PyMOL commands that place a pseudoatom at each C-alpha (Angstrom):
pseudoatom trace, name=CA, resn=MET, resi=1, chain=A, elem=C, hetatm=0, pos=[22.594, -24.604, 21.428]
pseudoatom trace, name=CA, resn=ASN, resi=2, chain=A, elem=C, hetatm=0, pos=[21.485, -28.125, 20.158]
pseudoatom trace, name=CA, resn=GLN, resi=3, chain=A, elem=C, hetatm=0, pos=[19.287, -28.281, 17.205]
pseudoatom trace, name=CA, resn=LYS, resi=4, chain=A, elem=C, hetatm=0, pos=[16.057, -29.148, 18.979]
pseudoatom trace, name=CA, resn=LYS, resi=5, chain=A, elem=C, hetatm=0, pos=[16.162, -25.783, 21.047]
pseudoatom trace, name=CA, resn=SER, resi=6, chain=A, elem=C, hetatm=0, pos=[16.952, -23.848, 17.888]
pseudoatom trace, name=CA, resn=LEU, resi=7, chain=A, elem=C, hetatm=0, pos=[14.174, -25.361, 15.970]
pseudoatom trace, name=CA, resn=THR, resi=8, chain=A, elem=C, hetatm=0, pos=[11.753, -24.825, 18.901]
pseudoatom trace, name=CA, resn=ILE, resi=9, chain=A, elem=C, hetatm=0, pos=[12.795, -21.154, 18.946]
pseudoatom trace, name=CA, resn=LEU, resi=10, chain=A, elem=C, hetatm=0, pos=[12.478, -20.677, 15.184]
pseudoatom trace, name=CA, resn=LEU, resi=11, chain=A, elem=C, hetatm=0, pos=[8.923, -22.407, 15.515]
pseudoatom trace, name=CA, resn=GLU, resi=12, chain=A, elem=C, hetatm=0, pos=[7.945, -19.938, 18.231]
pseudoatom trace, name=CA, resn=VAL, resi=13, chain=A, elem=C, hetatm=0, pos=[9.146, -17.047, 16.234]
pseudoatom trace, name=CA, resn=ILE, resi=14, chain=A, elem=C, hetatm=0, pos=[7.396, -18.304, 12.961]
pseudoatom trace, name=CA, resn=TRP, resi=15, chain=A, elem=C, hetatm=0, pos=[4.167, -18.510, 14.989]
pseudoatom trace, name=CA, resn=TRP, resi=16, chain=A, elem=C, hetatm=0, pos=[4.466, -15.032, 16.497]
pseudoatom trace, name=CA, resn=VAL, resi=17, chain=A, elem=C, hetatm=0, pos=[5.033, -13.614, 13.025]
pseudoatom trace, name=CA, resn=ALA, resi=18, chain=A, elem=C, hetatm=0, pos=[1.853, -15.402, 11.926]
pseudoatom trace, name=CA, resn=THR, resi=19, chain=A, elem=C, hetatm=0, pos=[-0.046, -14.152, 14.879]
pseudoatom trace, name=CA, resn=VAL, resi=20, chain=A, elem=C, hetatm=0, pos=[1.161, -10.514, 14.073]
pseudoatom trace, name=CA, resn=ILE, resi=21, chain=A, elem=C, hetatm=0, pos=[0.032, -10.802, 10.482]
pseudoatom trace, name=CA, resn=ALA, resi=22, chain=A, elem=C, hetatm=0, pos=[-3.468, -12.245, 11.654]
pseudoatom trace, name=CA, resn=VAL, resi=23, chain=A, elem=C, hetatm=0, pos=[-3.633, -9.213, 13.998]
pseudoatom trace, name=CA, resn=PHE, resi=24, chain=A, elem=C, hetatm=0, pos=[-2.942, -6.537, 11.169]
pseudoatom trace, name=CA, resn=ALA, resi=25, chain=A, elem=C, hetatm=0, pos=[-5.335, -8.425, 8.867]
pseudoatom trace, name=CA, resn=LEU, resi=26, chain=A, elem=C, hetatm=0, pos=[-8.238, -8.493, 11.146]
pseudoatom trace, name=CA, resn=ILE, resi=27, chain=A, elem=C, hetatm=0, pos=[-7.698, -4.916, 12.607]
pseudoatom trace, name=CA, resn=TYR, resi=28, chain=A, elem=C, hetatm=0, pos=[-7.004, -3.213, 9.088]
pseudoatom trace, name=CA, resn=PRO, resi=29, chain=A, elem=C, hetatm=0, pos=[-10.548, -2.988, 7.883]
pseudoatom trace, name=CA, resn=ILE, resi=30, chain=A, elem=C, hetatm=0, pos=[-11.710, -1.480, 11.215]
pseudoatom trace, name=CA, resn=ARG, resi=31, chain=A, elem=C, hetatm=0, pos=[-9.007, 1.038, 11.323]
pseudoatom trace, name=CA, resn=ARG, resi=32, chain=A, elem=C, hetatm=0, pos=[-9.765, 1.991, 7.637]
pseudoatom trace, name=CA, resn=ALA, resi=33, chain=A, elem=C, hetatm=0, pos=[-13.307, 2.601, 8.329]
pseudoatom trace, name=CA, resn=LEU, resi=34, chain=A, elem=C, hetatm=0, pos=[-13.271, 4.145, 11.661]
pseudoatom trace, name=CA, resn=PRO, resi=35, chain=A, elem=C, hetatm=0, pos=[-11.066, 7.215, 12.705]
pseudoatom trace, name=CA, resn=VAL, resi=36, chain=A, elem=C, hetatm=0, pos=[-11.446, 6.129, 16.423]
pseudoatom trace, name=CA, resn=TRP, resi=37, chain=A, elem=C, hetatm=0, pos=[-11.697, 2.596, 17.710]
pseudoatom trace, name=CA, resn=PRO, resi=38, chain=A, elem=C, hetatm=0, pos=[-11.810, 2.441, 21.334]
pseudoatom trace, name=CA, resn=PHE, resi=39, chain=A, elem=C, hetatm=0, pos=[-11.717, -1.235, 21.735]
pseudoatom trace, name=CA, resn=GLN, resi=40, chain=A, elem=C, hetatm=0, pos=[-8.620, -1.736, 19.516]
pseudoatom trace, name=CA, resn=GLY, resi=41, chain=A, elem=C, hetatm=0, pos=[-6.520, -2.953, 22.488]
pseudoatom trace, name=CA, resn=TRP, resi=42, chain=A, elem=C, hetatm=0, pos=[-9.030, -5.410, 23.757]
pseudoatom trace, name=CA, resn=ASN, resi=43, chain=A, elem=C, hetatm=0, pos=[-9.744, -6.424, 19.981]
pseudoatom trace, name=CA, resn=ILE, resi=44, chain=A, elem=C, hetatm=0, pos=[-5.880, -7.148, 19.710]
pseudoatom trace, name=CA, resn=ALA, resi=45, chain=A, elem=C, hetatm=0, pos=[-5.689, -8.885, 22.954]
pseudoatom trace, name=CA, resn=PHE, resi=46, chain=A, elem=C, hetatm=0, pos=[-8.460, -11.344, 22.114]
pseudoatom trace, name=CA, resn=ILE, resi=47, chain=A, elem=C, hetatm=0, pos=[-6.910, -12.274, 18.782]
pseudoatom trace, name=CA, resn=VAL, resi=48, chain=A, elem=C, hetatm=0, pos=[-3.433, -12.765, 20.315]
pseudoatom trace, name=CA, resn=VAL, resi=49, chain=A, elem=C, hetatm=0, pos=[-4.688, -14.786, 23.227]
pseudoatom trace, name=CA, resn=LEU, resi=50, chain=A, elem=C, hetatm=0, pos=[-6.966, -17.045, 21.140]
pseudoatom trace, name=CA, resn=ILE, resi=51, chain=A, elem=C, hetatm=0, pos=[-4.287, -17.838, 18.615]
pseudoatom trace, name=CA, resn=THR, resi=52, chain=A, elem=C, hetatm=0, pos=[-1.539, -18.241, 21.158]
pseudoatom trace, name=CA, resn=PHE, resi=53, chain=A, elem=C, hetatm=0, pos=[-3.446, -20.273, 23.803]
pseudoatom trace, name=CA, resn=THR, resi=54, chain=A, elem=C, hetatm=0, pos=[-5.129, -22.603, 20.974]
pseudoatom trace, name=CA, resn=ARG, resi=55, chain=A, elem=C, hetatm=0, pos=[-1.510, -23.151, 19.726]
pseudoatom trace, name=CA, resn=TYR, resi=56, chain=A, elem=C, hetatm=0, pos=[-0.356, -24.012, 23.099]
pseudoatom trace, name=CA, resn=ILE, resi=57, chain=A, elem=C, hetatm=0, pos=[-3.436, -26.288, 23.808]
pseudoatom trace, name=CA, resn=PHE, resi=58, chain=A, elem=C, hetatm=0, pos=[-2.766, -28.483, 20.857]
pseudoatom trace, name=CA, resn=LEU, resi=59, chain=A, elem=C, hetatm=0, pos=[1.180, -28.090, 20.301]
pseudoatom trace, name=CA, resn=LEU, resi=60, chain=A, elem=C, hetatm=0, pos=[2.389, -27.778, 23.876]
pseudoatom trace, name=CA, resn=GLN, resi=61, chain=A, elem=C, hetatm=0, pos=[5.053, -30.477, 23.371]
pseudoatom trace, name=CA, resn=TYR, resi=62, chain=A, elem=C, hetatm=0, pos=[6.616, -28.407, 20.666]
pseudoatom trace, name=CA, resn=THR, resi=63, chain=A, elem=C, hetatm=0, pos=[6.997, -25.129, 22.712]
pseudoatom trace, name=CA, resn=PHE, resi=64, chain=A, elem=C, hetatm=0, pos=[9.450, -23.734, 24.990]
pseudoatom trace, name=CA, resn=LEU, resi=65, chain=A, elem=C, hetatm=0, pos=[7.068, -24.424, 27.758]
pseudoatom trace, name=CA, resn=ALA, resi=66, chain=A, elem=C, hetatm=0, pos=[7.104, -28.206, 27.371]
pseudoatom trace, name=CA, resn=LYS, resi=67, chain=A, elem=C, hetatm=0, pos=[9.485, -29.085, 30.010]
pseudoatom trace, name=CA, resn=MET, resi=68, chain=A, elem=C, hetatm=0, pos=[9.381, -26.097, 32.227]
pseudoatom trace, name=CA, resn=GLN, resi=69, chain=A, elem=C, hetatm=0, pos=[7.403, -27.149, 35.398]
pseudoatom trace, name=CA, resn=VAL, resi=70, chain=A, elem=C, hetatm=0, pos=[7.484, -24.209, 37.539]
pseudoatom trace, name=CA, resn=ILE, resi=71, chain=A, elem=C, hetatm=0, pos=[6.736, -21.707, 34.619]
pseudoatom trace, name=CA, resn=LYS, resi=72, chain=A, elem=C, hetatm=0, pos=[3.688, -23.931, 33.608]
pseudoatom trace, name=CA, resn=VAL, resi=73, chain=A, elem=C, hetatm=0, pos=[2.341, -23.676, 37.165]
pseudoatom trace, name=CA, resn=VAL, resi=74, chain=A, elem=C, hetatm=0, pos=[2.748, -19.901, 37.280]
pseudoatom trace, name=CA, resn=VAL, resi=75, chain=A, elem=C, hetatm=0, pos=[1.049, -19.682, 33.883]
pseudoatom trace, name=CA, resn=ILE, resi=76, chain=A, elem=C, hetatm=0, pos=[-1.798, -21.627, 35.325]
pseudoatom trace, name=CA, resn=LEU, resi=77, chain=A, elem=C, hetatm=0, pos=[-2.154, -19.158, 38.385]
pseudoatom trace, name=CA, resn=LEU, resi=78, chain=A, elem=C, hetatm=0, pos=[-2.077, -16.164, 36.117]
pseudoatom trace, name=CA, resn=LEU, resi=79, chain=A, elem=C, hetatm=0, pos=[-4.604, -17.465, 33.615]
pseudoatom trace, name=CA, resn=PHE, resi=80, chain=A, elem=C, hetatm=0, pos=[-7.503, -17.312, 36.156]
pseudoatom trace, name=CA, resn=PRO, resi=81, chain=A, elem=C, hetatm=0, pos=[-7.315, -13.397, 36.699]
pseudoatom trace, name=CA, resn=LEU, resi=82, chain=A, elem=C, hetatm=0, pos=[-6.715, -13.142, 32.897]
pseudoatom trace, name=CA, resn=ILE, resi=83, chain=A, elem=C, hetatm=0, pos=[-10.044, -14.936, 32.431]
pseudoatom trace, name=CA, resn=PHE, resi=84, chain=A, elem=C, hetatm=0, pos=[-11.796, -12.348, 34.500]
pseudoatom trace, name=CA, resn=ALA, resi=85, chain=A, elem=C, hetatm=0, pos=[-10.084, -9.585, 32.560]
pseudoatom trace, name=CA, resn=LEU, resi=86, chain=A, elem=C, hetatm=0, pos=[-11.137, -10.760, 29.099]
pseudoatom trace, name=CA, resn=VAL, resi=87, chain=A, elem=C, hetatm=0, pos=[-14.677, -11.392, 30.437]
pseudoatom trace, name=CA, resn=GLY, resi=88, chain=A, elem=C, hetatm=0, pos=[-14.639, -7.550, 31.632]
pseudoatom trace, name=CA, resn=GLY, resi=89, chain=A, elem=C, hetatm=0, pos=[-13.167, -6.295, 28.225]
pseudoatom trace, name=CA, resn=LEU, resi=90, chain=A, elem=C, hetatm=0, pos=[-15.890, -8.350, 26.220]
pseudoatom trace, name=CA, resn=HIS, resi=91, chain=A, elem=C, hetatm=0, pos=[-18.620, -7.178, 28.469]
pseudoatom trace, name=CA, resn=GLY, resi=92, chain=A, elem=C, hetatm=0, pos=[-17.310, -3.424, 28.112]
pseudoatom trace, name=CA, resn=PHE, resi=93, chain=A, elem=C, hetatm=0, pos=[-17.599, -3.763, 24.436]
pseudoatom trace, name=CA, resn=MET, resi=94, chain=A, elem=C, hetatm=0, pos=[-21.181, -5.380, 24.526]
pseudoatom trace, name=CA, resn=ASN, resi=95, chain=A, elem=C, hetatm=0, pos=[-22.153, -2.744, 27.027]
pseudoatom trace, name=CA, resn=TYR, resi=96, chain=A, elem=C, hetatm=0, pos=[-20.871, 0.263, 25.003]
pseudoatom trace, name=CA, resn=ILE, resi=97, chain=A, elem=C, hetatm=0, pos=[-22.797, -1.030, 21.895]
pseudoatom trace, name=CA, resn=GLU, resi=98, chain=A, elem=C, hetatm=0, pos=[-26.176, -1.577, 24.008]
pseudoatom trace, name=CA, resn=GLU, resi=99, chain=A, elem=C, hetatm=0, pos=[-25.877, 1.630, 25.654]
pseudoatom trace, name=CA, resn=GLN, resi=100, chain=A, elem=C, hetatm=0, pos=[-24.650, 4.016, 22.856]
pseudoatom trace, name=CA, resn=SER, resi=101, chain=A, elem=C, hetatm=0, pos=[-25.411, 1.936, 19.821]
pseudoatom trace, name=CA, resn=TRP, resi=102, chain=A, elem=C, hetatm=0, pos=[-23.077, 1.998, 16.897]
pseudoatom trace, name=CA, resn=ASP, resi=103, chain=A, elem=C, hetatm=0, pos=[-23.651, 5.711, 15.953]
pseudoatom trace, name=CA, resn=PRO, resi=104, chain=A, elem=C, hetatm=0, pos=[-20.722, 7.227, 17.717]
pseudoatom trace, name=CA, resn=LEU, resi=105, chain=A, elem=C, hetatm=0, pos=[-18.471, 4.761, 16.007]
pseudoatom trace, name=CA, resn=THR, resi=106, chain=A, elem=C, hetatm=0, pos=[-20.041, 4.291, 12.483]
pseudoatom trace, name=CA, resn=GLY, resi=107, chain=A, elem=C, hetatm=0, pos=[-22.486, 7.324, 12.159]
pseudoatom trace, name=CA, resn=HIS, resi=108, chain=A, elem=C, hetatm=0, pos=[-20.126, 8.955, 9.509]
pseudoatom trace, name=CA, resn=LEU, resi=109, chain=A, elem=C, hetatm=0, pos=[-20.370, 5.995, 7.144]
pseudoatom trace, name=CA, resn=PRO, resi=110, chain=A, elem=C, hetatm=0, pos=[-22.810, 5.416, 4.237]
pseudoatom trace, name=CA, resn=ALA, resi=111, chain=A, elem=C, hetatm=0, pos=[-25.670, 3.116, 5.275]
pseudoatom trace, name=CA, resn=GLU, resi=112, chain=A, elem=C, hetatm=0, pos=[-24.407, 0.049, 3.272]
pseudoatom trace, name=CA, resn=GLN, resi=113, chain=A, elem=C, hetatm=0, pos=[-20.636, 0.361, 4.505]
pseudoatom trace, name=CA, resn=LYS, resi=114, chain=A, elem=C, hetatm=0, pos=[-22.133, 1.107, 7.957]
pseudoatom trace, name=CA, resn=ARG, resi=115, chain=A, elem=C, hetatm=0, pos=[-24.001, -2.101, 8.166]
pseudoatom trace, name=CA, resn=ALA, resi=116, chain=A, elem=C, hetatm=0, pos=[-20.922, -4.108, 6.702]
pseudoatom trace, name=CA, resn=ILE, resi=117, chain=A, elem=C, hetatm=0, pos=[-18.319, -2.620, 9.172]
pseudoatom trace, name=CA, resn=GLU, resi=118, chain=A, elem=C, hetatm=0, pos=[-20.755, -3.126, 12.257]
pseudoatom trace, name=CA, resn=SER, resi=119, chain=A, elem=C, hetatm=0, pos=[-21.323, -6.765, 11.118]
pseudoatom trace, name=CA, resn=TYR, resi=120, chain=A, elem=C, hetatm=0, pos=[-17.501, -7.384, 10.811]
pseudoatom trace, name=CA, resn=ILE, resi=121, chain=A, elem=C, hetatm=0, pos=[-16.631, -5.679, 14.153]
pseudoatom trace, name=CA, resn=TRP, resi=122, chain=A, elem=C, hetatm=0, pos=[-19.280, -7.645, 15.769]
pseudoatom trace, name=CA, resn=GLY, resi=123, chain=A, elem=C, hetatm=0, pos=[-18.212, -10.815, 14.377]
pseudoatom trace, name=CA, resn=VAL, resi=124, chain=A, elem=C, hetatm=0, pos=[-14.462, -10.188, 15.232]
pseudoatom trace, name=CA, resn=MET, resi=125, chain=A, elem=C, hetatm=0, pos=[-15.098, -9.048, 18.617]
pseudoatom trace, name=CA, resn=ILE, resi=126, chain=A, elem=C, hetatm=0, pos=[-17.510, -11.997, 19.764]
pseudoatom trace, name=CA, resn=PHE, resi=127, chain=A, elem=C, hetatm=0, pos=[-15.637, -14.686, 17.951]
pseudoatom trace, name=CA, resn=PHE, resi=128, chain=A, elem=C, hetatm=0, pos=[-12.123, -13.888, 19.318]
pseudoatom trace, name=CA, resn=GLY, resi=129, chain=A, elem=C, hetatm=0, pos=[-13.426, -12.593, 22.715]
pseudoatom trace, name=CA, resn=ALA, resi=130, chain=A, elem=C, hetatm=0, pos=[-15.525, -15.611, 23.487]
pseudoatom trace, name=CA, resn=GLY, resi=131, chain=A, elem=C, hetatm=0, pos=[-12.753, -17.900, 22.077]
pseudoatom trace, name=CA, resn=SER, resi=132, chain=A, elem=C, hetatm=0, pos=[-10.132, -16.362, 24.147]
pseudoatom trace, name=CA, resn=ILE, resi=133, chain=A, elem=C, hetatm=0, pos=[-12.319, -16.700, 27.338]
pseudoatom trace, name=CA, resn=VAL, resi=134, chain=A, elem=C, hetatm=0, pos=[-13.098, -20.300, 26.557]
pseudoatom trace, name=CA, resn=ALA, resi=135, chain=A, elem=C, hetatm=0, pos=[-9.344, -21.064, 25.512]
pseudoatom trace, name=CA, resn=SER, resi=136, chain=A, elem=C, hetatm=0, pos=[-8.078, -19.731, 28.911]
pseudoatom trace, name=CA, resn=PRO, resi=137, chain=A, elem=C, hetatm=0, pos=[-9.463, -22.354, 31.207]
pseudoatom trace, name=CA, resn=VAL, resi=138, chain=A, elem=C, hetatm=0, pos=[-8.884, -25.050, 28.703]
pseudoatom trace, name=CA, resn=LEU, resi=139, chain=A, elem=C, hetatm=0, pos=[-5.070, -24.127, 28.557]
pseudoatom trace, name=CA, resn=ALA, resi=140, chain=A, elem=C, hetatm=0, pos=[-5.075, -24.189, 32.330]
pseudoatom trace, name=CA, resn=GLY, resi=141, chain=A, elem=C, hetatm=0, pos=[-6.110, -27.830, 32.380]
pseudoatom trace, name=CA, resn=ARG, resi=142, chain=A, elem=C, hetatm=0, pos=[-3.777, -28.731, 29.617]
pseudoatom trace, name=CA, resn=LEU, resi=143, chain=A, elem=C, hetatm=0, pos=[-1.011, -27.213, 31.378]
pseudoatom trace, name=CA, resn=PHE, resi=144, chain=A, elem=C, hetatm=0, pos=[-2.127, -29.084, 34.541]
pseudoatom trace, name=CA, resn=LEU, resi=145, chain=A, elem=C, hetatm=0, pos=[-2.193, -32.214, 32.700]
pseudoatom trace, name=CA, resn=SER, resi=146, chain=A, elem=C, hetatm=0, pos=[1.078, -31.790, 31.287]
pseudoatom trace, name=CA, resn=VAL, resi=147, chain=A, elem=C, hetatm=0, pos=[2.535, -30.880, 34.673]
pseudoatom trace, name=CA, resn=TRP, resi=148, chain=A, elem=C, hetatm=0, pos=[1.048, -34.315, 35.959]
pseudoatom trace, name=CA, resn=ARG, resi=149, chain=A, elem=C, hetatm=0, pos=[2.320, -36.179, 32.844]
pseudoatom trace, name=CA, resn=THR, resi=150, chain=A, elem=C, hetatm=0, pos=[5.848, -34.858, 33.172]
pseudoatom trace, name=CA, resn=ARG, resi=151, chain=A, elem=C, hetatm=0, pos=[6.057, -35.606, 36.757]
pseudoatom trace, name=CA, resn=ASN, resi=152, chain=A, elem=C, hetatm=0, pos=[4.454, -39.114, 36.705]
pseudoatom trace, name=CA, resn=ARG, resi=153, chain=A, elem=C, hetatm=0, pos=[5.243, -40.430, 33.341]
pseudoatom trace, name=CA, resn=GLY, resi=154, chain=A, elem=C, hetatm=0, pos=[7.983, -38.434, 31.811]
pseudoatom trace, name=CA, resn=THR, resi=155, chain=A, elem=C, hetatm=0, pos=[6.029, -37.111, 28.814]
pseudoatom trace, name=CA, resn=VAL, resi=156, chain=A, elem=C, hetatm=0, pos=[4.518, -33.777, 27.998]
for i in range(1, 156): cmd.bond("trace and resi %d" % i, "trace and resi %d" % (i + 1))
show_as sticks, trace
zoom trace
């Protein structure tokens, strides 16, 4: 294996480790305060998607996808159903809070801690949920541009 490929793999591993650390850091306060967090899967998905897609948008030339034309086209096609799934997940969270309020989740907490954790959960879910929804079509455009550039100019 040449040095460039091994450095690309090392960089990818480092980014995935950083993403896992970010997920644990962001989920830990919620898990500590709530015995049951029904949107944990969506929360983790939003964080992973936003960090990973943003990284691919700006650092595509340093990733393993840089020269893989067929995989980029497949990812572009898979991004559109993913957008609908992400919108559905964020909508499900917001619908749950509107219909049932925060009481089933945070009703057991003291008033001050209750307001703080509700604000934190709302901020994390909306920021990463909306960010992942926006990053998905932007990544599709970036991958499309990369496919065009690689085919016509030989660059990423």
